[in-house]
Each structure stands twice: as structure tokens, then as C-alpha cells.
C-alpha positions as CSV (number, residue, x, y, z in Angstrom):
1,M,51.1,-56.6,71.7
2,S,50.7,-56.5,75.5
3,N,48.5,-58.7,77.5
4,Q,46.4,-55.7,78.5
5,D,45.8,-54.9,74.8
6,I,44.8,-58.5,74.2
7,Q,42.4,-58.4,77.2
8,T,40.8,-55.2,76.0
9,K,40.1,-56.5,72.5
10,V,38.9,-59.9,73.7
11,N,36.7,-58.4,76.4
12,T,35.1,-56.0,73.9
13,F,34.5,-58.9,71.4
14,L,32.9,-61.0,74.2
15,T,30.6,-58.2,75.4
16,D,29.7,-56.5,72.0
17,R,29.7,-59.5,69.6
18,L,28.8,-62.5,71.8
19,E,26.7,-60.4,74.2
20,Y,28.2,-61.9,77.4
21,D,27.4,-60.1,80.6
22,P,30.2,-57.5,81.2
23,T,30.0,-58.1,85.0
24,A,31.0,-61.8,84.4
25,I,34.1,-60.9,82.4
26,A,37.1,-61.6,84.6
27,P,40.4,-63.4,84.0
28,E,39.3,-66.3,86.3
29,A,35.9,-66.7,84.7
30,E,35.4,-70.1,83.1
31,L,34.5,-69.9,79.5
32,K,31.8,-72.5,79.6
33,R,30.6,-72.5,83.2
34,D,30.7,-68.8,84.0
35,L,30.3,-67.1,80.5
36,G,28.2,-69.9,78.9
37,M,30.5,-70.3,75.8
38,T,28.9,-72.6,73.3
39,S,30.5,-74.5,70.4
40,L,29.3,-71.8,68.0
41,D,30.8,-69.1,70.3
42,A,34.1,-70.9,70.1
43,V,34.0,-70.9,66.3
44,E,33.2,-67.2,66.3
45,T,36.0,-66.6,68.8
46,S,38.4,-68.4,66.4
47,L,37.4,-66.3,63.5
48,F,37.8,-63.1,65.7
49,I,41.3,-64.2,66.7
50,R,42.2,-64.8,63.0
51,R,40.9,-61.4,61.9
52,T,42.2,-59.4,64.9
53,F,45.5,-61.0,65.9
54,G,46.5,-62.5,62.5
55,F,46.8,-66.2,63.3
56,Q,44.5,-69.2,63.0
57,P,43.9,-71.0,66.2
58,E,44.4,-74.8,65.9
59,R,41.3,-76.7,65.3
60,G,39.4,-77.2,68.6
61,A,41.9,-75.2,70.6
62,I,39.4,-72.7,72.0
63,K,37.3,-75.6,73.3
64,T,40.2,-76.8,75.4
65,L,40.8,-73.6,77.2
66,V,39.2,-73.3,80.7
67,T,39.4,-69.7,81.8
68,L,39.4,-66.4,80.2
69,Q,43.0,-65.9,81.3
70,D,43.8,-69.2,79.4
71,L,42.4,-67.5,76.3
72,Y,44.4,-64.3,76.8
73,D,47.6,-66.4,77.4
74,Y,46.9,-68.5,74.3
75,I,46.6,-65.4,72.1
76,E,49.7,-63.8,73.6
77,K,51.7,-67.0,73.0
78,N,50.7,-67.1,69.4
79,V,50.9,-63.4,68.4
């Protein structure tokens, strides 16, 4: 799966499911500071990754990522 495919799926999840502002979605956006990701959002993101990309993120891994690009790269590395 290409990084572009990953970005498209993640961005759609973030805007549709977590209702993040589409104008804030950018690779350099910080998950907590710019997007406002909460602990509950991190859990939902982990579930989304498991269902969509077929692997279970390590416990707490999402919370350690800083930017949206970090999230894309984490998924690409583990797919």
C-alpha cells in the first residue's frame, strides 16, 4: 500500500469519524497540539488501524507519535 493510499484513508477517518477540521489536516500537523487528539481519539485511531490496515498497533504507540506524518510512516512501516 502506498503512502498516498495510507494518507487518504487516515485523513478520511480523521475528518469523518473524529470530526477534525479538514483545513488542519497536513503532514506536519501535530496530533495533540494542532488537531487536538485526545486519549480516546488515540484508542479509536488504534482500532481504525487494526480494522483498516490489518495490524494491531503496540499499546500506547499512537500517543508517542508527534505529527500526522509520523502516523502515516508508522502505518506504512507496519503494513
